[in-house]
C-alpha positions as a Markdown table, in Angstrom:
| # | Residue | x | y | z |
|---|---|---|---|---|
| 1 | Met | -5.3 | 28.6 | -16.2 |
| 2 | Gln | -6.6 | 29.7 | -19.6 |
| 3 | Gln | -5.2 | 26.6 | -21.3 |
| 4 | Cys | -7.8 | 24.2 | -20.0 |
| 5 | Glu | -10.7 | 26.7 | -20.4 |
| 6 | Thr | -10.1 | 27.2 | -24.1 |
| 7 | Met | -9.3 | 23.7 | -25.2 |
| 8 | Glu | -11.4 | 20.6 | -25.3 |
| 9 | Ile | -10.7 | 18.5 | -22.2 |
| 10 | Asn | -10.4 | 14.8 | -22.0 |
| 11 | Glu | -10.8 | 14.4 | -18.3 |
| 12 | Arg | -9.8 | 10.7 | -18.1 |
| 13 | Glu | -6.6 | 11.3 | -20.0 |
| 14 | Ile | -5.7 | 14.1 | -17.7 |
| 15 | Leu | -6.4 | 11.9 | -14.7 |
| 16 | Lys | -4.1 | 9.2 | -16.2 |
| 17 | Gln | -1.4 | 11.8 | -16.5 |
| 18 | Leu | -1.7 | 12.7 | -12.9 |
| 19 | Phe | -1.6 | 9.1 | -11.8 |
| 20 | Lys | 1.6 | 8.6 | -13.9 |
| 21 | Ala | 3.2 | 11.6 | -12.3 |
| 22 | Ala | 2.4 | 10.2 | -8.9 |
| 23 | Val | 3.8 | 6.8 | -9.8 |
| 24 | Asp | 6.9 | 8.2 | -11.5 |
| 25 | Ala | 7.7 | 10.2 | -8.4 |
| 26 | Ala | 8.0 | 6.9 | -6.5 |
| 27 | Asp | 10.1 | 5.2 | -9.1 |
| 28 | Pro | 13.1 | 3.3 | -7.4 |
| 29 | Lys | 15.2 | 4.0 | -10.5 |
| 30 | Ile | 15.2 | 7.7 | -9.5 |
| 31 | Asn | 15.1 | 7.4 | -5.7 |
| 32 | Leu | 17.2 | 4.4 | -4.7 |
| 33 | Pro | 20.7 | 5.0 | -6.3 |
| 34 | Pro | 21.5 | 8.3 | -4.6 |
| 35 | Asn | 20.8 | 6.8 | -1.2 |
| 36 | Leu | 23.0 | 3.7 | -1.4 |
| 37 | Pro | 25.7 | 3.2 | 1.2 |
| 38 | Lys | 29.3 | 2.3 | 0.6 |
| 39 | Pro | 30.2 | -1.3 | 0.1 |
| 40 | Pro | 31.3 | -3.1 | 3.3 |
| 41 | Lys | 34.5 | -4.9 | 4.0 |
| 42 | Gly | 32.6 | -8.2 | 4.0 |
| 43 | Lys | 29.6 | -9.5 | 2.1 |
| 44 | Thr | 26.5 | -7.6 | 1.0 |
| 45 | Ile | 23.3 | -9.5 | 1.4 |
| 46 | Val | 20.0 | -8.2 | 0.0 |
| 47 | Ile | 16.6 | -9.1 | 1.4 |
| 48 | Gly | 13.2 | -7.7 | 0.8 |
| 49 | Cys | 9.5 | -8.1 | 0.5 |
| 50 | Gly | 6.6 | -6.3 | -1.1 |
| 51 | Lys | 4.7 | -5.8 | -4.4 |
| 52 | Gly | 7.4 | -3.5 | -5.8 |
| 53 | Val | 10.4 | -5.1 | -4.4 |
| 54 | Ala | 11.5 | -6.9 | -7.6 |
| 55 | Gln | 11.9 | -3.5 | -9.3 |
| 56 | Met | 13.9 | -2.2 | -6.3 |
| 57 | Ala | 16.2 | -5.2 | -6.5 |
| 58 | Ser | 16.8 | -4.8 | -10.2 |
| 59 | Val | 17.7 | -1.1 | -9.7 |
| 60 | Leu | 20.0 | -2.1 | -6.8 |
| 61 | Glu | 21.8 | -4.6 | -8.9 |
| 62 | Glu | 22.4 | -2.1 | -11.7 |
| 63 | Ser | 23.6 | 0.6 | -9.3 |
| 64 | Trp | 25.7 | -1.4 | -6.8 |
| 65 | Val | 29.5 | -1.3 | -7.0 |
| 66 | Gly | 30.8 | -4.7 | -6.0 |
| 67 | Asp | 29.4 | -8.1 | -5.4 |
| 68 | Leu | 26.1 | -8.9 | -3.7 |
| 69 | Ser | 23.5 | -11.7 | -3.3 |
| 70 | Gly | 20.2 | -12.3 | -1.6 |
| 71 | Val | 16.5 | -13.1 | -1.8 |
| 72 | Val | 13.4 | -11.0 | -2.1 |
| 73 | Val | 9.8 | -12.0 | -2.4 |
| 74 | Thr | 7.0 | -10.3 | -4.3 |
| 75 | Arg | 3.4 | -11.0 | -5.4 |
| 76 | Tyr | 2.7 | -13.5 | -8.2 |
| 77 | Gly | 3.1 | -11.8 | -11.5 |
| 78 | Phe | 5.2 | -8.9 | -10.1 |
| 79 | Ala | 8.6 | -10.5 | -10.6 |
| 80 | Glu | 11.5 | -9.1 | -12.6 |
| 81 | Asn | 14.6 | -10.7 | -13.8 |
| 82 | Cys | 17.6 | -10.2 | -11.6 |
| 83 | Lys | 21.1 | -11.7 | -12.1 |
| 84 | Lys | 22.4 | -11.9 | -8.5 |
| 85 | Ile | 19.3 | -11.5 | -6.3 |
| 86 | Lys | 16.8 | -14.3 | -6.3 |
| 87 | Val | 13.3 | -13.1 | -6.8 |
| 88 | Leu | 10.6 | -15.4 | -5.4 |
| 89 | Glu | 6.8 | -15.1 | -5.8 |
| 90 | Ala | 4.1 | -15.8 | -3.3 |
| 91 | Ala | 0.4 | -15.0 | -2.5 |
| 92 | His | -1.1 | -11.6 | -1.5 |
| 93 | Pro | -3.1 | -10.5 | 0.4 |
| 94 | Val | -3.5 | -13.9 | 2.1 |
| 95 | Pro | -0.1 | -15.7 | 2.6 |
| 96 | Asp | 0.6 | -19.2 | 1.2 |
| 97 | Glu | 3.2 | -22.0 | 1.3 |
| 98 | Asn | 5.5 | -20.2 | -1.2 |
| 99 | Gly | 5.5 | -17.2 | 1.1 |
| 100 | Leu | 6.6 | -19.4 | 4.0 |
| 101 | Arg | 9.3 | -20.9 | 1.9 |
| 102 | Ala | 10.5 | -17.5 | 0.8 |
| 103 | Thr | 10.7 | -16.3 | 4.4 |
| 104 | Asn | 12.8 | -19.3 | 5.4 |
| 105 | Cys | 15.1 | -18.7 | 2.4 |
| 106 | Ile | 15.6 | -15.1 | 3.5 |
| 107 | Leu | 16.4 | -16.3 | 7.1 |
| 108 | Glu | 19.0 | -18.7 | 5.6 |
| 109 | Glu | 20.7 | -15.7 | 3.8 |
| 110 | Leu | 21.1 | -14.0 | 7.2 |
| 111 | Glu | 22.8 | -16.9 | 9.0 |
| 112 | Gly | 26.4 | -16.4 | 10.2 |
| 113 | Leu | 26.9 | -12.8 | 9.3 |
| 114 | Thr | 29.5 | -10.6 | 11.0 |
| 115 | Ala | 29.9 | -6.9 | 11.8 |
| 116 | Asp | 31.9 | -6.5 | 8.6 |
| 117 | Asp | 29.0 | -7.6 | 6.4 |
| 118 | Leu | 26.1 | -5.5 | 5.3 |
| 119 | Val | 22.4 | -6.2 | 4.9 |
| 120 | Ile | 20.3 | -4.1 | 2.5 |
| 121 | Ala | 16.6 | -4.5 | 3.1 |
| 122 | Leu | 14.2 | -3.4 | 0.4 |
| 123 | Ile | 10.7 | -3.0 | 2.0 |
| 124 | Cys | 7.5 | -1.9 | 0.4 |
| 125 | Gly | 3.7 | -2.4 | 0.7 |
| 126 | Gly | 2.3 | -5.9 | 0.6 |
| 127 | Gly | 5.2 | -7.4 | 2.5 |
| 128 | Ser | 3.1 | -8.4 | 5.5 |
| 129 | Ala | 1.4 | -11.1 | 3.6 |
| 130 | Leu | 4.5 | -12.1 | 1.6 |
| 131 | Leu | 6.6 | -12.7 | 4.6 |
| 132 | Pro | 4.7 | -15.2 | 6.8 |
| 133 | Leu | 6.2 | -17.1 | 9.7 |
| 134 | Pro | 3.8 | -17.6 | 12.6 |
| 135 | Pro | 4.9 | -18.0 | 16.2 |
| 136 | Pro | 6.1 | -21.4 | 17.5 |
| 137 | Asn | 3.4 | -24.0 | 17.9 |
| 138 | Phe | 1.3 | -22.3 | 15.2 |
| 139 | Glu | 0.8 | -23.3 | 11.5 |
| 140 | Leu | 0.6 | -21.2 | 8.3 |
| 141 | Ser | -3.1 | -21.9 | 8.4 |
| 142 | Asp | -3.3 | -19.9 | 11.6 |
| 143 | Glu | -1.6 | -16.9 | 10.1 |
| 144 | Gln | -3.8 | -17.2 | 7.0 |
| 145 | Glu | -6.9 | -17.2 | 9.1 |
| 146 | Leu | -5.7 | -14.1 | 11.1 |
| 147 | Asn | -5.0 | -12.3 | 7.8 |
| 148 | Lys | -8.5 | -13.0 | 6.5 |
| 149 | Ile | -10.0 | -11.7 | 9.7 |
| 150 | Leu | -7.9 | -8.5 | 9.7 |
| 151 | Leu | -8.6 | -7.8 | 6.0 |
| 152 | Asn | -12.4 | -7.9 | 6.6 |
| 153 | Cys | -12.5 | -6.2 | 10.0 |
| 154 | Gly | -12.5 | -2.6 | 8.8 |
| 155 | Ala | -9.6 | -1.5 | 11.1 |
| 156 | Pro | -7.0 | 0.9 | 9.9 |
| 157 | Ile | -3.8 | -0.5 | 8.4 |
| 158 | Gly | -1.8 | 0.6 | 11.4 |
| 159 | Val | -4.0 | -1.5 | 13.7 |
| 160 | Met | -3.8 | -4.5 | 11.4 |
| 161 | Asn | 0.0 | -4.3 | 11.2 |
| 162 | Ala | 0.4 | -3.9 | 14.9 |
| 163 | Ile | -1.5 | -7.2 | 15.4 |
| 164 | Arg | 0.5 | -8.9 | 12.7 |
| 165 | Gln | 3.8 | -7.8 | 14.2 |
| 166 | His | 3.0 | -9.7 | 17.4 |
| 167 | Phe | 1.9 | -12.9 | 15.6 |
| 168 | Ser | 5.1 | -13.5 | 13.7 |
| 169 | Gln | 8.8 | -14.6 | 14.0 |
| 170 | Val | 10.1 | -12.0 | 11.5 |
| 171 | Lys | 7.9 | -8.9 | 11.7 |
| 172 | Gly | 8.5 | -6.0 | 14.0 |
| 173 | Gly | 12.3 | -5.9 | 13.7 |
| 174 | Gln | 12.9 | -9.6 | 14.2 |
| 175 | Leu | 14.3 | -10.1 | 10.7 |
| 176 | Ala | 17.0 | -7.4 | 11.5 |
| 177 | Leu | 17.9 | -9.3 | 14.7 |
| 178 | Ala | 18.4 | -12.4 | 12.6 |
| 179 | Ala | 21.2 | -10.5 | 10.7 |
| 180 | Tyr | 22.9 | -9.2 | 13.9 |
| 181 | Pro | 25.7 | -8.2 | 14.3 |
| 182 | Ala | 25.7 | -7.2 | 10.6 |
| 183 | Pro | 24.3 | -3.7 | 10.2 |
| 184 | Val | 21.1 | -3.3 | 8.2 |
| 185 | Val | 20.2 | -0.5 | 5.9 |
| 186 | Thr | 16.5 | -0.5 | 5.1 |
| 187 | Phe | 15.1 | 1.3 | 2.1 |
| 188 | Val | 11.3 | 1.9 | 2.4 |
| 189 | Val | 8.7 | 2.7 | -0.2 |
| 190 | Ser | 5.9 | 3.8 | 2.2 |
| 191 | Asp | 2.3 | 2.8 | 1.6 |
| 192 | Val | 1.1 | 3.7 | 5.1 |
| 193 | Pro | -0.7 | 6.9 | 6.2 |
| 194 | Gly | 1.8 | 9.1 | 8.0 |
| 195 | Asp | 4.8 | 7.3 | 6.5 |
| 196 | Asn | 5.9 | 5.5 | 9.7 |
| 197 | Pro | 8.5 | 3.0 | 8.3 |
| 198 | Ala | 7.9 | 0.6 | 11.2 |
| 199 | Gln | 4.4 | 0.1 | 9.8 |
| 200 | Val | 5.3 | -0.7 | 6.2 |
| 201 | Ala | 5.1 | -4.5 | 5.7 |
| 202 | Ser | 4.8 | -4.7 | 9.5 |
| 203 | Gly | 8.4 | -3.5 | 9.8 |
| 204 | Pro | 10.4 | -6.7 | 9.5 |
| 205 | Thr | 13.8 | -4.8 | 10.0 |
| 206 | Ile | 12.6 | -2.0 | 12.3 |
| 207 | Gly | 12.0 | -2.3 | 16.0 |
| 208 | Ser | 8.4 | -2.1 | 17.0 |
| 209 | Gln | 6.8 | 1.0 | 18.7 |
| 210 | Val | 3.7 | -1.0 | 19.6 |
| 211 | Ser | 3.7 | -3.4 | 22.6 |
| 212 | Ile | 1.8 | -6.6 | 22.9 |
| 213 | Gln | -0.6 | -4.8 | 25.3 |
| 214 | Asp | -1.3 | -2.2 | 22.6 |
| 215 | Ala | -2.1 | -5.0 | 20.2 |
| 216 | Ile | -4.5 | -6.6 | 22.6 |
| 217 | Ser | -6.2 | -3.2 | 23.2 |
| 218 | Phe | -6.6 | -2.8 | 19.4 |
| 219 | Val | -8.2 | -6.3 | 19.2 |
| 220 | Asn | -10.7 | -5.3 | 21.9 |
| 221 | Ser | -11.3 | -1.7 | 20.6 |
| 222 | Tyr | -12.2 | -2.9 | 17.1 |
| 223 | Lys | -14.1 | -5.9 | 18.3 |
| 224 | Ile | -11.9 | -8.2 | 16.2 |
| 225 | Ser | -13.1 | -11.8 | 16.7 |
| 226 | Leu | -10.0 | -14.0 | 16.9 |
| 227 | Pro | -9.9 | -17.8 | 16.8 |
| 228 | Thr | -9.6 | -19.2 | 20.4 |
| 229 | Lys | -6.1 | -20.4 | 20.0 |
| 230 | Ile | -4.8 | -17.1 | 18.7 |
| 231 | Lys | -6.8 | -15.2 | 21.3 |
| 232 | Glu | -5.2 | -17.2 | 24.1 |
| 233 | Tyr | -1.8 | -16.6 | 22.6 |
| 234 | Phe | -2.3 | -12.8 | 22.8 |
| 235 | Glu | -3.8 | -13.0 | 26.3 |
| 236 | Lys | -0.5 | -14.7 | 27.6 |
| 237 | Glu | 1.2 | -11.4 | 26.6 |
| 238 | Ile | 4.3 | -13.2 | 25.5 |
| 239 | Thr | 6.1 | -11.8 | 22.5 |
| 240 | Ser | 9.5 | -11.9 | 20.9 |
| 241 | Val | 9.1 | -8.6 | 19.1 |
| 242 | Pro | 11.9 | -6.2 | 20.1 |
| 243 | Ser | 11.5 | -2.6 | 21.1 |
| 244 | Phe | 12.8 | 0.1 | 18.8 |
| 245 | Arg | 15.0 | 1.0 | 21.7 |
| 246 | Asp | 16.9 | -2.3 | 21.5 |
| 247 | Glu | 20.6 | -1.6 | 21.3 |
| 248 | Arg | 21.0 | -4.1 | 18.5 |
| 249 | Phe | 19.3 | -1.6 | 16.2 |
| 250 | Leu | 21.8 | 1.2 | 16.9 |
| 251 | Lys | 24.0 | 0.7 | 13.9 |
| 252 | Asn | 21.1 | 0.2 | 11.5 |
| 253 | Asp | 19.8 | 2.9 | 9.2 |
| 254 | Val | 16.3 | 3.5 | 7.7 |
| 255 | Lys | 15.5 | 5.7 | 4.7 |
| 256 | Ile | 12.1 | 6.4 | 3.1 |
| 257 | Ile | 12.8 | 6.8 | -0.6 |
| 258 | Ala | 9.2 | 7.2 | -1.8 |
| 259 | Ser | 5.9 | 8.1 | -0.1 |
| 260 | Ser | 2.3 | 9.2 | -0.8 |
| 261 | Asn | 3.2 | 12.8 | 0.1 |
| 262 | Leu | 6.0 | 13.0 | -2.5 |
| 263 | Ser | 3.7 | 11.5 | -5.1 |
| 264 | Leu | 0.8 | 13.8 | -4.4 |
| 265 | Val | 3.2 | 16.8 | -4.7 |
| 266 | Ala | 4.4 | 15.5 | -8.1 |
| 267 | Ala | 0.7 | 15.1 | -9.3 |
| 268 | Ala | 0.0 | 18.6 | -8.1 |
| 269 | Gln | 2.9 | 20.0 | -10.1 |
| 270 | Lys | 1.6 | 18.1 | -13.2 |
| 271 | Ala | -1.9 | 19.5 | -12.6 |
| 272 | Glu | -0.6 | 23.0 | -12.7 |
| 273 | Glu | 1.2 | 22.3 | -15.9 |
| 274 | Leu | -2.1 | 21.2 | -17.4 |
| 275 | Gly | -3.9 | 24.4 | -16.2 |
| 276 | Phe | -5.6 | 23.1 | -13.0 |
| 277 | Met | -5.3 | 24.6 | -9.6 |
| 278 | Pro | -4.2 | 21.6 | -7.3 |
| 279 | Tyr | -5.5 | 21.1 | -3.8 |
| 280 | Ile | -4.0 | 18.4 | -1.7 |
| 281 | Leu | -6.4 | 17.3 | 1.1 |
| 282 | Ser | -4.0 | 14.9 | 2.9 |
| 283 | Asp | -1.7 | 12.0 | 2.3 |
| 284 | Ala | -3.0 | 10.1 | 5.3 |
| 285 | Ile | -6.7 | 9.7 | 5.0 |
| 286 | Glu | -8.1 | 6.6 | 6.7 |
| 287 | Gly | -11.6 | 5.3 | 7.4 |
| 288 | Arg | -14.3 | 3.3 | 5.7 |
| 289 | Ala | -13.9 | 3.5 | 1.9 |
| 290 | Ala | -17.6 | 4.3 | 1.3 |
| 291 | Asp | -17.7 | 7.0 | 4.0 |
| 292 | Ile | -14.5 | 8.7 | 2.6 |
| 293 | Gly | -16.1 | 8.6 | -0.9 |
| 294 | Ile | -19.1 | 10.4 | 0.3 |
| 295 | Met | -17.0 | 13.0 | 2.1 |
| 296 | His | -14.9 | 13.6 | -1.0 |
| 297 | Ala | -18.1 | 14.0 | -3.1 |
| 298 | Ala | -19.4 | 16.6 | -0.6 |
| 299 | Leu | -16.2 | 18.6 | -1.1 |
| 300 | Ala | -16.3 | 18.3 | -4.9 |
| 301 | Lys | -20.0 | 19.5 | -5.0 |
| 302 | Phe | -19.6 | 22.4 | -2.7 |
| 303 | Lys | -20.2 | 25.7 | -4.6 |
| 304 | Gln | -20.6 | 29.2 | -3.1 |
| 305 | Asp | -19.7 | 31.7 | -5.8 |
| 306 | Gln | -16.7 | 33.8 | -4.7 |
| 307 | Asn | -16.4 | 31.8 | -1.5 |
| 308 | Ala | -16.0 | 28.5 | -3.3 |
| 309 | Thr | -13.6 | 26.2 | -1.5 |
| 310 | Phe | -11.9 | 25.1 | -4.8 |
| 311 | Lys | -11.3 | 27.7 | -7.5 |
| 312 | Arg | -12.2 | 26.0 | -10.8 |
| 313 | Pro | -10.7 | 24.6 | -12.9 |
| 314 | Ala | -9.2 | 22.5 | -10.1 |
| 315 | Val | -8.1 | 19.1 | -9.1 |
| 316 | Ile | -8.6 | 17.7 | -5.6 |
| 317 | Leu | -5.8 | 15.2 | -4.6 |
| 318 | Ser | -5.6 | 12.8 | -1.6 |
| 319 | Gly | -3.9 | 9.7 | -0.5 |
| 320 | Gly | -3.9 | 7.3 | 2.5 |
| 321 | Glu | -5.5 | 3.9 | 2.9 |
| 322 | Thr | -9.2 | 3.3 | 3.4 |
| 323 | Thr | -10.7 | 0.1 | 4.7 |
| 324 | Val | -13.6 | -2.2 | 3.8 |
| 325 | Glu | -15.5 | -4.0 | 6.5 |
| 326 | Ile | -17.0 | -7.2 | 5.2 |
| 327 | Leu | -19.5 | -8.9 | 7.5 |
| 328 | Gly | -20.8 | -11.5 | 5.0 |
| 329 | Lys | -20.1 | -12.8 | 1.6 |
| 330 | Ser | -18.6 | -10.2 | -0.7 |
| 331 | Gly | -18.5 | -9.5 | -4.4 |
| 332 | Arg | -15.5 | -8.4 | -6.4 |
| 333 | Gly | -13.6 | -5.2 | -5.8 |
| 334 | Gly | -11.1 | -3.4 | -3.6 |
| 335 | Arg | -11.1 | -0.3 | -1.5 |
| 336 | Asn | -10.6 | 2.1 | -4.4 |
| 337 | Thr | -13.5 | 0.9 | -6.4 |
| 338 | Glu | -15.6 | 0.9 | -3.3 |
| 339 | Phe | -14.6 | 4.5 | -2.5 |
| 340 | Leu | -15.4 | 5.5 | -6.1 |
| 341 | Leu | -18.8 | 3.8 | -6.2 |
| 342 | Ala | -19.9 | 5.7 | -3.1 |
| 343 | Phe | -18.5 | 8.9 | -4.7 |
| 344 | Ala | -20.3 | 8.2 | -8.0 |
| 345 | Leu | -23.6 | 7.7 | -6.2 |
| 346 | Ser | -23.1 | 11.0 | -4.4 |
| 347 | Ile | -22.3 | 13.0 | -7.6 |
| 348 | Glu | -25.1 | 11.6 | -9.7 |
| 349 | Asn | -26.2 | 14.2 | -12.3 |
| 350 | Glu | -23.5 | 16.6 | -11.2 |
| 351 | Lys | -21.7 | 18.2 | -14.2 |
| 352 | Arg | -18.0 | 18.9 | -14.6 |
| 353 | Ile | -16.8 | 16.4 | -11.9 |
| 354 | Thr | -14.6 | 13.5 | -13.0 |
| 355 | Ala | -12.7 | 11.3 | -10.7 |
| 356 | Leu | -10.1 | 8.5 | -10.5 |
| 357 | Ala | -9.3 | 6.4 | -7.5 |
| 358 | Ala | -6.5 | 3.8 | -7.9 |
| 359 | Asp | -3.9 | 1.9 | -6.0 |
| 360 | Thr | -0.4 | 3.1 | -7.0 |
| 361 | Asp | 0.9 | -0.5 | -7.2 |
| 362 | Gly | -1.5 | -1.1 | -10.1 |
| 363 | Ile | -3.7 | -3.6 | -8.3 |
| 364 | Asp | -6.9 | -2.8 | -6.2 |
| 365 | Gly | -7.6 | -5.7 | -3.9 |
| 366 | Ser | -7.4 | -9.1 | -5.7 |
| 367 | Glu | -8.6 | -8.0 | -9.2 |
| 368 | Asn | -6.5 | -6.9 | -12.2 |
| 369 | Asn | -7.5 | -3.2 | -12.0 |
| 370 | Ala | -5.9 | -0.4 | -10.1 |
| 371 | Gly | -9.2 | 1.4 | -9.6 |
| 372 | Ala | -11.8 | 3.1 | -11.8 |
| 373 | Phe | -13.1 | 6.4 | -13.2 |
| 374 | Cys | -16.4 | 8.0 | -12.7 |
| 375 | Asp | -18.4 | 11.2 | -13.4 |
| 376 | Gly | -22.0 | 12.4 | -12.9 |
| 377 | Thr | -23.4 | 10.0 | -15.5 |
| 378 | Thr | -21.6 | 6.9 | -14.3 |
| 379 | Val | -24.4 | 5.4 | -12.0 |
| 380 | Ile | -27.0 | 6.3 | -14.6 |
| 381 | Lys | -25.1 | 4.2 | -17.2 |
| 382 | Met | -24.8 | 1.4 | -14.6 |
| 383 | Arg | -28.6 | 1.2 | -14.2 |
| 384 | Glu | -29.0 | 1.2 | -18.0 |
| 385 | Asn | -26.7 | -1.9 | -18.0 |
| 386 | Gly | -28.8 | -3.7 | -15.4 |
| 387 | Ile | -26.7 | -2.8 | -12.4 |
| 388 | Asn | -28.1 | -1.6 | -9.1 |
| 389 | Pro | -25.1 | 0.5 | -7.9 |
| 390 | Gln | -26.5 | 0.9 | -4.4 |
| 391 | Met | -26.8 | -2.8 | -3.9 |
| 392 | Asn | -23.4 | -3.4 | -5.4 |
| 393 | Leu | -22.0 | -1.0 | -2.9 |
| 394 | Val | -23.7 | -2.8 | 0.0 |
| 395 | Asn | -22.4 | -6.2 | -1.4 |
| 396 | His | -18.9 | -4.8 | -1.8 |
| 397 | Asp | -19.1 | -5.6 | -5.5 |
| 398 | Ala | -17.9 | -2.3 | -7.0 |
| 399 | Trp | -15.7 | -4.1 | -9.6 |
| 400 | Thr | -18.7 | -5.6 | -11.3 |
| 401 | Ala | -20.5 | -2.2 | -11.4 |
| 402 | Phe | -17.6 | -0.4 | -13.0 |
| 403 | Asp | -16.8 | -3.3 | -15.4 |
| 404 | Ala | -20.4 | -3.1 | -16.7 |
| 405 | Val | -19.8 | 0.5 | -17.9 |
| 406 | Ser | -16.1 | 0.0 | -19.0 |
| 407 | Glu | -14.8 | 2.4 | -16.4 |
| 408 | Leu | -12.1 | 0.2 | -14.8 |
| 409 | Phe | -8.6 | 1.6 | -14.8 |
| 410 | Ile | -6.0 | -1.2 | -15.6 |
| 411 | Pro | -2.4 | 0.1 | -15.9 |
| 412 | Gly | -0.8 | -3.2 | -14.8 |
| 413 | Pro | 1.8 | -3.5 | -12.0 |
| 414 | Thr | 3.7 | -0.2 | -11.6 |
| 415 | Gly | 6.8 | -1.4 | -9.8 |
| 416 | Thr | 6.1 | 0.8 | -6.7 |
| 417 | Asn | 3.5 | 1.2 | -4.0 |
| 418 | Val | 2.8 | 4.4 | -2.2 |
| 419 | Asn | -0.8 | 3.7 | -1.2 |
| 420 | Asp | -4.0 | 5.0 | -2.7 |
| 421 | Phe | -4.2 | 7.8 | -5.2 |
| 422 | Arg | -7.4 | 9.9 | -5.6 |
| 423 | Ala | -7.8 | 12.7 | -8.1 |
| 424 | Ile | -11.1 | 14.7 | -8.7 |
| 425 | Leu | -11.2 | 17.1 | -11.6 |
| 426 | Leu | -13.5 | 20.1 | -11.3 |
| 427 | Ser | -13.4 | 21.4 | -14.9 |
């Protein structure tokens, strides 16, 4: 521990190193090749969706012995050149026509397969929006409207994905059934709290554990106001989503190759190398971003001499996925900057606390930043630059507040996605 007590500390550079360690631990170049199955007698078809799927596809091409082909879809700007696998781009977090076309292209790849063929599915966070295909008699505009409502309702990601599964022709295992009788091996980079693979990208190749009745209860419990046509669809309790017990899934395999937990452990190891005692709170924290920010600040500020919760110098680490409930018009920002603005307000004038909150895919919400940094002086600087940080928090405009004081963290797309990463240095 003496190292960081005797040398000058650049807290933000240390936080960047911890973020890099977390992202590197979720790198498909390391985690995918050792898990690949043997080539089949027949064809190998690759499908996939998510913000890091192009990188997964590239690694698969380099590592696979034999021929393969297929289609994956990622967010605009996240593509990577592949020779055999077609990489398409579409909108996120609200689906668009290109996403619909990509979904149909993937379904075409799965036509006419036999039990001698093999489907490799590459699934990571962001896939729900990138793989739209609403139920019969509905349009893309209906799925777009539902997505917007869910993104603003403040419900946990598990609730949102359960509802999405039952308003789709491909989610909740339906994509795997389109490949039947070919077996499907699914590789998952988990971005959901608890790492339930059926929740990642709404589980397009994994049978659902959530019934249509469960989805309806979520709608009611979280007071989600659905358009009349969609509400009536759910009330009919008719769904084509198969149960995870469906016998057609018996020959399929699912492997989680990266997760928030593994990344937090890697960040903790890096913190120890740098002379900080690491404390991992949880890899599955959910709730309103601002509330979770206030809670983290309370932990960081707690001091009680020998009975202190965290023995300084320390770093508090956590993951999961918070939510932002937007009731009116919102400003610019995502859940990580909203978390951090609430945190920054709560640690105003506190010394020796520096924090980073960022999305491991490199993009927080719809902006170009992964998140932001703050310390005890951040909100003071915001006010000096004409920003009212409390009002920016109320208006969900955290990006503007952090941009005004040059505290945005912009690493660019990382090629993976294991949810939110939060690190708080107590120096």
